[in-house]
C-alpha positions as CSV (number, residue, x, y, z in Angstrom):
1,M,36.9,25.2,-1.6
2,K,33.6,25.9,0.2
3,K,30.2,25.7,-1.4
4,L,27.2,27.8,-0.4
5,I,24.4,25.4,0.6
6,K,20.8,25.8,1.6
7,K,20.4,27.6,5.0
8,G,19.3,25.6,7.9
9,S,19.9,24.7,11.5
10,L,23.0,22.7,10.7
11,L,24.3,22.0,14.2
12,F,25.4,18.5,14.7
13,P,25.3,16.2,16.5
14,T,22.6,17.3,18.8
15,P,21.7,15.3,22.0
16,A,18.9,12.9,21.4
17,V,16.7,12.6,24.5
18,M,13.3,11.3,25.6
19,V,11.1,14.0,27.1
20,S,8.3,12.6,29.4
21,C,5.2,14.7,30.2
22,A,1.7,14.4,31.6
23,C,-1.2,16.6,32.5
24,E,-4.4,15.9,34.5
25,G,-6.9,13.9,32.6
26,S,-4.3,12.4,30.1
27,A,-2.0,9.5,30.2
28,P,1.7,10.2,30.5
29,N,3.6,10.4,27.2
30,I,7.2,10.3,25.8
31,I,8.5,12.3,22.9
32,T,11.9,12.0,21.3
33,I,13.6,15.4,21.0
34,A,16.8,16.4,19.4
35,W,16.1,20.1,19.5
36,V,17.3,20.4,23.1
37,G,20.1,22.3,24.9
38,V,21.5,24.2,27.8
39,V,20.4,27.8,28.0
40,C,21.7,29.0,31.4
41,S,24.0,27.7,34.2
42,E,22.6,29.5,37.2
43,P,19.7,29.0,37.6
44,P,20.0,25.8,35.5
45,V,17.8,26.3,32.5
46,V,17.4,24.0,29.5
47,S,15.3,24.2,26.3
48,V,13.2,21.8,24.3
49,S,11.5,22.7,21.0
50,I,8.3,20.9,20.1
51,R,6.0,21.3,17.1
52,P,2.6,22.6,18.2
53,G,0.9,19.6,16.4
54,R,2.6,17.0,18.5
55,H,0.6,15.4,21.3
56,S,3.3,16.2,23.9
57,H,3.2,19.9,23.0
58,G,-0.3,20.2,24.6
59,L,0.7,18.2,27.6
60,V,3.8,20.3,28.4
61,R,1.9,23.5,27.7
62,K,-1.0,22.6,30.0
63,S,1.1,21.1,32.8
64,G,4.0,23.6,32.7
65,E,6.5,20.8,33.3
66,F,8.5,18.0,31.7
67,V,11.4,15.6,32.3
68,I,14.4,15.3,30.1
69,N,15.4,11.6,30.2
70,I,18.9,10.9,28.8
71,P,19.0,7.4,27.3
72,C,22.0,5.2,26.7
73,R,23.0,3.5,23.5
74,D,21.2,0.3,24.6
75,Q,17.9,2.3,24.5
76,L,18.2,3.4,20.8
77,R,15.1,1.4,19.8
78,A,12.9,3.1,22.5
79,L,14.4,6.5,21.6
80,D,13.5,6.1,17.9
81,Y,10.1,4.6,18.6
82,C,9.1,7.5,20.8
83,G,9.9,9.9,18.0
84,V,7.7,8.2,15.3
85,A,4.7,6.8,17.3
86,S,2.1,9.2,18.6
87,G,1.0,9.3,22.2
88,R,-2.5,10.0,20.8
89,D,-2.6,6.4,19.5
90,V,-0.4,4.3,21.8
91,D,0.8,4.2,25.4
92,K,4.6,4.3,24.8
93,F,5.4,3.4,28.4
94,R,3.4,0.2,28.1
95,E,4.4,-0.6,24.5
96,L,8.1,-0.3,25.3
97,G,7.9,-1.8,28.9
98,L,9.3,1.4,30.4
99,T,8.6,2.4,34.0
100,P,7.0,5.8,34.7
101,A,8.8,6.7,37.9
102,R,7.8,9.3,40.4
103,G,10.0,12.4,40.5
104,S,10.7,14.6,43.4
105,Q,9.5,18.0,42.1
106,V,7.2,17.6,39.1
107,A,4.2,15.4,38.4
108,A,5.6,14.4,34.9
109,P,7.1,10.9,35.3
110,L,10.7,10.1,35.0
111,I,11.6,7.2,32.7
112,G,13.0,4.7,35.3
113,E,15.2,2.9,32.8
114,C,17.0,6.1,31.6
115,P,20.3,6.7,33.5
116,V,19.8,10.5,33.8
117,N,16.6,12.4,34.4
118,L,16.2,16.2,34.7
119,E,12.9,17.4,36.2
120,C,12.0,20.8,34.6
121,R,9.4,23.5,35.2
122,V,8.5,25.7,32.2
123,I,9.5,29.3,32.8
124,D,8.8,30.6,29.3
125,V,7.4,29.5,25.9
126,R,8.4,31.2,22.6
127,S,6.7,30.5,19.3
128,L,9.4,30.6,16.7
129,G,7.9,29.2,13.6
130,T,7.6,25.4,13.1
131,H,8.4,24.8,16.8
132,D,7.7,26.3,20.1
133,L,10.6,26.7,22.4
134,F,10.0,25.7,26.0
135,L,12.5,27.0,28.5
136,G,12.6,24.9,31.6
137,E,14.3,25.5,34.9
138,V,15.9,22.2,36.1
139,V,14.4,21.7,39.6
140,A,15.9,18.2,40.3
141,V,18.4,15.8,38.7
142,H,18.4,12.0,39.1
143,M,21.4,9.8,38.1
144,D,22.0,6.1,38.2
145,E,25.1,5.4,40.3
146,E,26.3,3.1,37.5
147,V,27.0,6.1,35.2
148,M,28.7,8.3,37.9
149,D,32.4,8.8,38.2
150,A,34.3,9.0,41.5
151,R,33.3,12.7,42.0
152,G,29.6,12.0,41.5
153,S,29.5,13.5,38.0
154,V,28.4,11.7,34.8
155,D,30.9,9.3,33.3
156,I,30.2,9.7,29.6
157,A,31.9,6.4,28.7
158,R,29.6,4.6,31.1
159,L,26.5,6.5,30.0
160,R,27.1,6.2,26.3
161,P,24.6,8.9,25.2
162,I,23.2,9.2,21.7
163,G,23.6,12.1,19.3
164,Y,21.5,12.8,16.3
165,C,22.6,14.3,13.0
166,P,19.5,15.9,11.5
167,Q,20.7,16.3,7.9
168,A,21.7,12.6,7.7
169,S,18.8,11.4,9.8
170,Q,21.2,9.3,11.7
171,Y,21.8,8.5,15.4
172,W,25.5,8.4,16.5
173,S,27.2,7.1,19.6
174,L,29.6,9.4,21.4
175,G,33.2,8.4,20.9
176,E,36.2,8.9,23.0
177,A,37.3,12.0,25.1
178,I,39.9,14.0,23.2
179,G,40.6,16.8,25.8
180,T,39.4,18.6,28.8
181,Y,38.1,22.2,29.1
182,G,41.1,24.6,29.5
183,F,43.8,22.0,28.5
184,T,45.5,24.7,26.4
185,G,46.4,26.6,29.5
186,G,44.3,29.6,28.4
187,K,42.1,29.3,31.4
188,K,43.5,30.8,34.6
C-alpha cells in the first residue's frame, strides 16, 4: 500500500558533478552540484541549479560560463569536499591538488583529473526559489581516452560515475548495465 509523504524533488539518483567557474578578479572555484541535467539535445543544453548565496553563483552569473566536470568513483573525497567547503575561504584546486586546465571555448578551468569535462556558456538564468537555474549550451566536450569505448563514446564501466540520493544524503556508485535503449523492439 502506498503512503502519501511530504512533497519534494524526489528524483534519485542524480548525477553528482563538480562545476568549475571563474571570473575576472577572482580565483577559480569548484562547487559540487547534484541538481544538474540534460535539457536539450540540439543544441546541447544542460542545467545546473545553484543557491544564490553560494560563492560559485556569483562567479557563474558574472562570467556567463562554467564547466561540468564528471568525476569518477576514485574522486569521491574531492567531490564531497567541494560541496561543503566554501571557495570564499579556501582554494579548492590547491587544497585538493587538482589541476585547473585550460579549456578550448570558455575561460573557466576544466578539472584536469576529471575524466569528462563539458564547457558551457550560460544562455539563460531562471530564479526558481531556493536555487537559480543556469541553462548552459555545451560548447566543447573533453574526454579521457581511458573512459572511451571503441566508438569514442563514454564507457560507463570505465568512468564509474557517482550518483547522489538527496533524501538519504548518500553517494552511490553506478552498477551494471541492464539493457539498451529500444531493446524491447518498440523503436523502429
